[in-house]
N, C-alpha and C positions, 0 to 999 in steps of 0.2 A: 694205398692206404684208404681206409673207409672214411667217408666224409663225416666230420664231427660237428654236432650242433653248436652254434655260437654260444648259447646259454651254458652248455656243458663246459666249454673252454673258459668262459667268464667265471663260472663257479670254481673251477680248478685254480685259476690264478688268484681269485679272491681268498681262497683258503691259504694259499702260499703267503699272500701279503699280510696275513694276520700273525705270522710267526715272529717271535722275537729272535735275537741273535742266537741264544743258546738253543732254542728249538730248531732253528735253521741248521746249526751244527749237528744236532742229534739226528734230524730227519735225513740229512744228506751225508751223514757219517764222515764229517770233516771237522777241521778246527782252524784256529787262526794261523796255524803253521802250514796249512794247506795239505795236499795229498802227498803220500809217499810214492816213489816210483813203482813199487810192487802193486799198490792199490790202483795206480793209473793203468797199468797193463791189464789188471783184472777187469776194470770197468770198460776199457775199450773192447775187450773180448765179449763182455756182457751186453753193452749198449751199441757197439759199433762206433765208427768214426763220426766226428762232428761234421757231417756233410748233409746239406738240405736236399740237394738234387744229385743223386749218384749218376755220374756219367757212365753209360753202359759201354762195355768193350764191344766194338763192332767187328763182326767177321766180314770177310770179303763178300759173302752171300748177301749181306745187308746192302752193300754198295751196288751189287748186280741188280737187285730188285729195285733199288732207288733210281738207278740209271734208266731202267725201262719204264719208270713212271713219269719221266720227263715228257712234257706235252708235245715236243717235236718228234720224239721217238714214237709216242702213241699215235700221232698223225700218220707216220710212215707205216706202222703196223696195221692201222685201220685201212689205209689205202691198199696194202698187200692183200688183206682179206677180201676187199671188193674186187680186186684184180683176179684173185683166185676164183671167186664166184662167177666172174664173167668169162672164165675159161683160159685166162692168160697165166698159166702156171709158171712159166719161166720168168715172166715179168714180176710175179709175186715173189719168186725166189730171189731175184736181184734186189727188190725193195727190202726184203727181210735181211739180206746180206748187208745192205747199206745201214739198216737200223742196228744190226748186231755189231758191225764194226764201229759205228759211232758210239754205241752204248759201251762197248768194251774199252774203247779209248778213254771214255769218261770214267769208267770203273777204275782203270789204272791210275788216272790223274786224281780222282776223288779219294782213292785209298791212300795215295801219296800225300795228299793234303791232310787227311785225317791223322796219319802217322806223324807228319811234321808238326801239326798243331798240337797234338798230344804231347810231343816232346817239348814244344814251346811253352805250353801251359805248366809243365813241370818246373819251369824256370820262374814262373810268376806265382809266388807264394805269399799268401796273407799270413801275417803273424799277430800274436797278441802276447800281453804280459800276464803271468799268473804267479801265485805264490805256491811253491812246492818245497817240501822239506825245509820250511822256514826261510826260504830264499826267493827273491823275485827273479824269475827266469822268462826268457822269450821263447815261445814255442809256435809251431804251426797251428793255425786256427782249427784245422781238422783234428788235432790231438787233444782239444779241450774235452774234459770229462765232467759228468754230473758231480758236484761237490768241489770242483776247482774254484779257487778264489781269484777272480779277475781283477787286475789292476788297471783302472781306466783313467785316462787323461784326455785333454783336448786333442782331437785328431784320431782317437781310437774308434774302431768299429766294434760294437758289442758282439762278442764271439758266440754267445749262447743266451737263452732266456735266463735271467738272473734276478735275485733279490738283493737289494742294496743293504749292506751292513755298515757302511761308513761313507760319508760324502761331504763335499764342500763346494758350495756354489755350482752345483751340477746342473747343466742344461743339455738336453738331448734332442737331436733331430730325428723325428719318427716319420719323415715324409715318405720313406719307402713303403709305409703302410697307409698313411692318412692322406698323402699328397700335399700336406701343409708344411711349408718350409720354416714356419716360426718355431724356434726352439721351445721345448717344454721343460719346466723345472722338475727335477726328481729329488726325493728326500729319503731319509732312513725309514720314516714311518708314513703311513697313509692317513691323511686327515680329511679326504674328500668323500663325498657320496659317489658311489661307483655305479654308473649307468652303462659304461662300456669298458672294454679291456684297457683302453688308453686313459681312463680316469685314475688308474691305480698308480699312485705316486712313487711307490717303492719297488716297482717291478720295471725292468728294462728288457727289451726284446732283441733277439739276434737280428742283425742287419741294420739296426739304428746306429747312429754315430754320436760321439761326444763333441759338443760344440765348445763348451768351456767347463772349467771346474775339474774335480777329480773325485774318484770313488773307489771303494772296494765292494765287490758283489760276488755272491755265491751262485755258481751255475746250477740251475734247477732242472733245465731241459736242454738237450743237445740234438743236433741233426734233424731228422724228420719229425721228432717229437716237440720241436719248438713251434711257436706261433707262425713263424715263417713257413715251416714245414706243413702246418695245418692248412694254411691259406694257399699253398702250392705256388708261391711267388718265387721268383728267382732274383737274387740280389744283383746279379749282373745282367739284368734285363736290357735288351737292346734299345737303342734310341729309335725315334720314329724313322720311317723310310727315308733314305737319303735320295739325292738326285740320281745317283747311280741306280738304285733299286727301281725308282720310278721310270727311269730311262729304259731299263731292260724290259719292264712290263709294257711300256709304250711300243717298243720295237716288236715284241711278240704279238701284240694286238694288231699293229699295222700290217705285219706279215700275213696274219690269218685273214684279214680283210682283203688284201691284194690277192691272196691265193683263191679265196672264194669268188672274187670278181673275175679273175682271169679264167678260172675253170668254167664259169658260166658263159663267158664270151666264146671259149673254145667249143663248148657244147652247142651253142647257137650256130656258130659258123659250120662246124663239121656235122652236127646232128640234124639241124633243121634245114640249112641250105643244101647240104650234100646228101641228106637223108640216109645217114649211116650212123645210127645211134650207138651201136656196140663199139665200133671203132672210136667214135667221138668220146665215149665215156672212158675207155682205156687211155686215150691220148690225154684227156683232161686230167686224169689221175696222175699220169706221168709228169704233166706240167706242174701239178701240185707238189709232187716230190721234188721237181727241179727248183722250185722257188722256196722250198723249206730248207733253211740253213741248219742242217742237222748237227753241224759241228759247233754251233753257237755256244751251248752250255760248256763244252769242253774247252773251247778257245778262251772263254771268260775265266773259267776255273784255273786253267794253266797259267794264264797271265797273272791273276791275283796271287796264286801260290808262288810263282816264280818271283814276283815282287816281294812277297812276304819272306821268302828264303834269302833274297838279296839284302833286304833290310836287316834280317837277323845277323847276317855276316857283318853288317855295319853297326851292330850294337843297338838295334831297335827291335823290340819285341812287339809284334802286332797282336792285339787282343781281338780286334774285330776286322777281319780281312777286307771287308768292303771299304774300310776307312782309307785304304791305300790310295784309292782314286781321289778322295777328298784332299789328301795331302798334296797330290799333284795339282789340284784345283786351287789350293790356298794362295791368296794374294796378300794377306796381312797376317803377320805373326805377332801376337801380344805376349810379352814375357816380362818377368822381373829382371833387374840388372844383376842381382846376386847369383853367381854360379853360371850365368850365361855370358854376360859381358866381363865378369870378374872371375877370379880363380876359385871363389867360394872357400878360401882359406884365410879368414880374417885373423889379424894379429893385433893384440892390444898394444897401442902405441903410447897413449897418455892417460894419466889419472891425475886430474888437476882440480883445484878449487876455483872459485869465482874469479880470483885475481890472476889465474893462469899459472899458479905455482903447483909443482908436484906435491901431492898430499897423500900420505900413506893411509889416512883414515878413509879417504874416498875409495881406495883400492880394497881395503878391508871390508867396507860396507858392500861394495860390489861383489866381492868374493862370497860373503855370507849369503847374500840374496840369491846368487846363482847356485851355490852349494845346496841350500835348503829348499829350493824350488823343486816341486815334484813334476813328474811327467817327462816327456821327451825334451832333452836339453837342446836348445837351438844353438846356432853357430856363435852367437854372442856369449851365451853361458859357457860354451866349451872353450872359447878363447880366454875368458876370464879365469876359468878353473885351471887351464893349462899354465897360464902366466902366473897365477897365484901359487900353484904347486911348485913351480920352478923357484919361486921366491919365499918358500917355506911358510906360506900363509895358512897351511893346514894345521900349523901349530896353535892357531888361535881358536880352533874349533872346540876343544875341550872346555873353553870358558863359557860357551854359549849352549843353550838348550832351545830348540825350536818349539814354539807353542802353537802357532797356527800360520796360515797363509791365505792370501786371496790370489788364485791362479791368474795368469795372464789371459786376456782375451783381446780380440781385434777391435772391439769397440772402445774399451778403456785405453788400450795400448800401454798398460803398465801392469806390474805385478808387485805384490807386497808380502813380506814375511814378518812375523812377530817372534822375537827371540828374547830370552831371559839371560842376563849376565849379572851374577850375584843376585841382588834383589831388584835389579832394574829391568823393566820391560821396555823394549824398544821396537818400533815398527820401521823397517827399512824398505823403501820403495824405489824401483828403477823402471825406466821406460822412456817413451818419446818425450823430448824436451818440452814441447809446448803443453803436453798433458801434465807433466810434473809441475811446471811453472804455475799453471792456473790453480793448482791445489796447494801452493805454498804461500805462506804469509810472512815468512822470515827467511833469512839467508845467513849461512855461517861464514864469517870472515875472521881469519886468524884465531880460530877456536871460540869466537864469541858470536852469539846469535843477534842479528840486527834486523830491523824492519825491512821488508822487501819493498823498497821504493821503486817508483817508475824509472828512476835513473839507474838503479842497480839491476832492474829487470832488463833494461836496454843493454846494459853491460854484459849480462848473462847471454842474451840473444846474440850480441855482437861477437862474443868469444866463440860461441857454438857455430856461428856462420863462418867465422874465420877458419875453423878446423874443417868444416864441411866443404868449403871451397878448395881445400887441399886434398879433397877426395876421401875424407875420413867419415866414418859412420859415428855419430855422436849419441851417446846414451846418458841421460841425466839421472842423478841420485838425490833422494830426499830422505829425511828421517823425522821421527816423531816419538817423543817419550810418552809411554802409556802408563796408566795406573794399573795396579795389580788386579783391578776389577775387570779389566778388558782382557779376557782370555780367549775370546772368539772374535776374529776380525770380520768386519763387513765393509762394504764400499763406503759407508758413511764416515768411517774412521780415516779414509784417505783424503783428508783436508786439513787445513791449518798446520801444514808440515813445514819443515825447515830445509831449504835448498842447500845441499852439501857440495856438489861439484859435478864433474863429468868424467866419463871414461870414453876414450876415442879409439877407434879401430881402423885399420887399413886393409882393404881387400883389393889387391892389385888387379888391374885389367889383364885379361888373357892376351898373350903376345900376338896371336893370329886373329884376334876378334875383328879388327878393322878390315882385314882381307875377306873374312867370312861375310861380314855385313855387306861389303861391296859385291861379293859373289851372289848373295841373296837378292840384292838390288838388280844385278844383271839378269837374274831369273824372274824379275818383276814381283818379288816378295818384299813388301814393306815391313820393317821391324818397328813395332811401337812398344815403348817401355811403360809398363803399368806397375808402379812400385809403391810400397808403403813408406819408403825412406824419405829423408828430407830432400828438398829440391836442389840444394847446393852441392852435396856430394854426388847426387844423381847427375847433375849437369857436368861435373868434372869428369866422371867416368864416361858419359855419353860423348863428350868432346873427343876423348882419346879413342873411342870406338868408331868415330865418324858418323854418329847419329845426330840429326838436327835437333839441337836443344835450345835454340834461340828463344823459343816460347815454351814455357812449362806451365801446365795447368795443375792446380792442386785440387784435392778432393772437395775442399770448401768452395772452390770456383765451380766445380761440376754441379754441386747441389743447387746452385743459384740459376742454372740453365734449364730451360724447357728441353724436351726431347728434340724439338725442331731446331733449336739453336745448337744443341750439342751435336746434332747430325752434321752440321757445318764445321764445327770445331774439330771433330775427330778426323776430318779429311785433311786439315791443315797442320794439326799439332801431332808430334810424334812421341812426346814425353809427358807422362802424367805422374805426379808424385803425391805422397801423403794420402793414398787411397785406402779406403776400407773395402771389404769383400763385395758389398752391395754396389759401390761405385765402379769397381772393376767389371762386375757382371753387366752393369748398365752400359758401359763403354763397348763391351763385346756385342751386346744386343743391338746397339745403335749401328755399329759397323756392319752387322749382318743385314739389318734393315736397309742399309745403304747399298745392298747387293754385293757385298764382299764375301768371300769365303775366308773365314777367320779361324786361325789356329791359336790355341792358347797353351802355354807351357807353365805348369805350376806344380809345387810339391807339398803345399801345406793345406791345412783345413780351410784357410782363408781363400784358397784358390778353387775350392770345389764348385761354388756357384758358376764361376766363369768356365771351368772345365766342362760342365754340363751344358752351358749356353752356347759354347763354341761349336763350329762345324767339326773340328778335329782337336780332341783333348790329348795333350801330351804331358806325361809325368815322368819322374825318374825313379829308378829302382829303390832309392833310399827315401822316397816320399812317404807321407803318412798313408795308412791303409785306405782311408776314405778317398784320398786324392788318386791313388792307384785304381781303386774301384770305379772312379768316375771318368777315367781316361780311356782313350781308344788305343793308344800306343804307350809303351813304357820304354824310356831311353836308359840304357845301361850306363850311359855317359852323358852328363848334363852339358851339352855342347851344341852351339848353333851349327857347327860343321856337320854334325850327325843329322840335324834337321834338313840342312841343305842337300845332303845325299838322299834323304827321304823324299824331298820334293822332286828331285830328278827322277827317282825310281817311280814315283806316282805318275809322273807325266809319261814315262815310257810305257807303263801299264795301260794308261788311257789310250796312248797312241796306237798300240798294237790291237786293242779291242776295237777301236773305231775303224782301224785299217781293215780288219777282217769284215766288219759289217758292210763297209762301203765296197770292198772287193766283191763279196758274195752277192750282195743285193744288186749292184749294178750289172754284174755278169748274168745273174739269174733273170733280172728284169729285161736285159737286152735280148737274151735268148727267147724268152717268152714273147716279147714284142715282135721279134722276127718271125716266130712261129705263127703268130696271129696274122701277120702280113702274108706269109707264105701260104697259110691255110685258105686264104681268100682266093689266091690266084692259081695255085697249083692243083692239078687233078689228083694229086696223091699227097700223103703226109710228108712234110720236109724231113722229119725224123720219126722212126718207129718208136713206140713206147719203150721197148726193151733197149734200144740204142740210147734213148734219152736218159734212162735210169743208169746205164753203164757209164755214160758221159759224166753224169752227176757224181757218181762214185769216184771216178778218177780225179775230178776237180776238187772234191772234198778232201781226198787224200793229200793233194798238193798243198793244202792250206794248214796242215798240221804244224808246219814250221813257223807259222806267223808269230806265235808267242815268243819265239826265240830270235825274232828279227831285231835289227838295230833301228834306232829312231834318230832322225836328223837333229843336229844341234839347234838348228833354227826353230824346230818344232818345240823343243824343250824349254826355250827361253821364256815363253809366256804361259800363264796359268791356263789350265784346260778344264773348264766347267763341263759337266756332263750335259750335253744338249743334243737331243735327237731331232730337233726341228729341221736341221739342214739335211738329214739323211735322205728323206723322201725326195727332195729336190735333186740331190746328188745322184740318187738312183735313177731318176728319170733322165737327167742330162747325159750321164755316162752310158746308161742303157741304150738310149736312142743313138748315141755316137757309135756304139758297137753294132747297132742294127743297121746303120748306114753301110758298114763294111759287109754285113750279112747280105743286104739287098744287092750290093755290087757283086758279091760272091754268087748269089742266086742267078744274076744276069749272065755271069761267066759260065756257070754250070749249064744253064739252059741254052744260051745262044752260041757260046764258043766251043764248049766241050760236048754239046749235043745231048745232054741228059734231059730230054724234053718229051719223054713219053712214059706211059705206064711201064713198058718193058725196061726202061732205063732208070726207073725210080730208085732201085737199090744203089745205083752208081751215084745219083744225086744225094741220096741219104748218107752214103759213106763219105762223100766229098764234104758235106756240111758237118758231119760228125767230127771230122778231123779239123776243118777250118774253124768251126765254132769253139772247139775245145782249145785249140792252139791260141786263138785270140783271147779266150778267157784266161789262159795261163799268162799271157802277156799283160793282161790287166793288172796282175800282181805287181809287175815291174813299174807300171804307170801309177797305180794308186798308192803304193807304199811310200811315196815321197812327192813333195811338191816340186822337186827339181825335175828338169827335163832330162831326157834319156842320155844326152851327151854330157850332162853334169855328173860329177862323182857323188854317189850316195852309197854308203857302205852296207850292202845287203848281207845278211848273215849267211854263213856257209850252209846251215841246215835248210833254210828256206830256198836258197839257190839250188841246192842239191835235189830237194824234193820236186821243185818246179821242172828242172831238167829231166829228172827221172819220169815225171808224169808226161812231159812232152814226148819222150822216146816211147813210152807206153801207148800214147795216143797214136803215133805213127804205125807201130807194129801190131796194134790190136786188130785192125781189119785184115792184115797179112796172116795172122795166126788163126783168127776166128772165121775167115771167109767160108770155110767148109761146113760150119755149123749153120744149118738152114734157118733156124729161128732168129738168128742175129741179122741176116740179110746183108752181110758185108761183102764188098767186092774188092778185088785188087785193082787199084787205080793206075792209069798210065803215068809215065814220067813227067809229061808236060803239065799235069795237074799240080805237081810240087813246085814247078816254076811259077805258076799263077799264085800258089800259096805264099811263096816268098814275096811276090809283088804285093799281094794283099796285106801282108804283115808290114811292109815298108809304108804302104798307104795308111794302114791303121795307126802306126806310130806318128805319122805326119799329122793326121787329123786330130788324134788325141793331144798332141803337143799344142796345136792351135786352140782346141777347146779348153785345155788346161789353163793356158795363158789367159784366155777370156774369162773363165770361171773364177780364177784367183783374183783378177783385176776387179771383177764385179762383186765378189763375195768376201774378198780379203782373207780367204783361207782355202785350204785344200782338204786337209784332214780335220 
């Protein structure tokens, strides 16, 4: 799309903002009945689907090109070109073969990832409400057309650039464009001076979200013709680089530095000291290939994809594949109690007045309030409506006409409707008990209104506390008679009300929740409850779930604490009640500042700030659109058990990635270190460049099975933060350990087997080709687990099979290729293999000792 001048865009939206409702209907060929199905089909054909950034279908050619653009593959190809220029054509061929095999394996895996993620994304669908054929219907966001009438409520994401034709207390979050999280009020008409596009009060933009209130709006632009499309922004933009991303980058940089350093050392030793620069350059390039972990991109991708597929089987859809590792690193999970600790199937249990007597008026008022409230019905509304319908309360609806409402928001924690019955206008308000109480001046007792004294207030609070302690969720109701002059409600009317009574609900704890909490604790994941509910019902449920609720902090307590004080509180307290969205976000932020990896599970608009602040945002498939957009993973089932499975999978993914890195780097470093030692003392190269390249190829092949390996239960039990600081130390320790065996092998080859002259160089090189590669393969068995060789650790059949096959290939390669002159292989005598077995026994003994010391000193192995 051509870049459009900002002034042109502003002028375009200014003109739209000047239209009245009739002019809007005329311009966009629509009406208050919405579009017909035939008109929708026609417009989709004309304008295309409502997609800002069209995801291109990728052919396999795209993945082939992309694989060869990887920096490790490019290094190999560069080395091959230099080798060819220096006359080593066979060496160049082997390097190219290694690069091609590595790239093709990555192509297969990346293409598999692409197909899998495409299938996954088809299950994650954003929807919106529109009016079509005079009915409100829910459709996919991509099906919205110009002229559609959008029905917007708190939690909705605006599906297209639109002009407002009706609204009530509408506040919109435009931070996707402006970066400002403060909600902006929007109205039917624009009364402001317009200096920028965001000054227009009656235009809302695709990608912004509704914080509170409700509205009807006509879609004026869709897809790439929206402001979001002009700006080229993506609504699903990624979070900042994770520890995983940074760790991968650090590894790459570290390897390149090591490669350059070691190549220079080899050049100095073989080029300057031995005065043979051509051979030194070829050998240095081979060393560079040896230390380049060409399988790294493939191993990482396969691990993450395998984790994503396993999570999908366990009802977790991964939006951002890198987040899998964060899930494994998580040590604190913050969540509400509803739907996680409880069944999320609340049932209305009581409708009582202040004296505790069952009162049908209370139920009727609750039913009217829930029935006439617009927007997404919450679980409380649904419970009231289900109960009311079963008891024929829908019969009272014809007596009432709805006049207006003030929608619910998370700051007021109440919602009000204004209804007309005969000639009487009445406001009915329901919400959190403390919020209702502070707006009341009277109380209804036995049908009569009395002054709300301190004594009666205490009685109300006592009754609510009594029900809450039984595990019930308590909602209060109030009423106020209005004059016929008040036809439009505002928040100022929500005062001087009469307290009517309570409705109480029960949401039973899940049967297995205590076991799941214990399992999460076993895996060192602490569950903290962050809820807007009252502390009494919260405590009752937490006790049944086995969560420490001895001390509960309220939102009002949080506001009194400095960040420093709160940082101490969040470490000791596991339950927080009566929280608003800002208080939840603050707790998540403080926990992260305390060096925790924090997961947050939420499904409402009030959870969005915390979902974005957390390391790993989790929402459910039935969540509001804005909550799903803000999350990293979507759970098809709101259950702690699913999260527990995800934590285990995340740790397995991390385990196998770090396993490969430590295997590859320690083996490569050990070989290169041994080569440096041998180059100083031997009159010939310990390995020819072509032999070294072939050796590297066989070893890389053996490691394809690492993503499919099992991980020890002991490893999974603790959170695994991505940390590359220990890799360098591990590489040096285990590399030098391998080099000790190599030096002993050199002594045997030189003094015992008599490979101590230029004429016997090919025998020495063949012997070390086999010895070095076999010990490298044995590194796999040592590094993959912290257990010792005699302890049981369940290696996967795939990895075991590939390792054994590579070992056999190592033994038979010199036998098969000894007649090919360029490879310089020899057939070795039987006694060499006796010494090889002895070297392997010695290798396992030394590694066992080093492993025990390393774990004791560093308190970890992987």
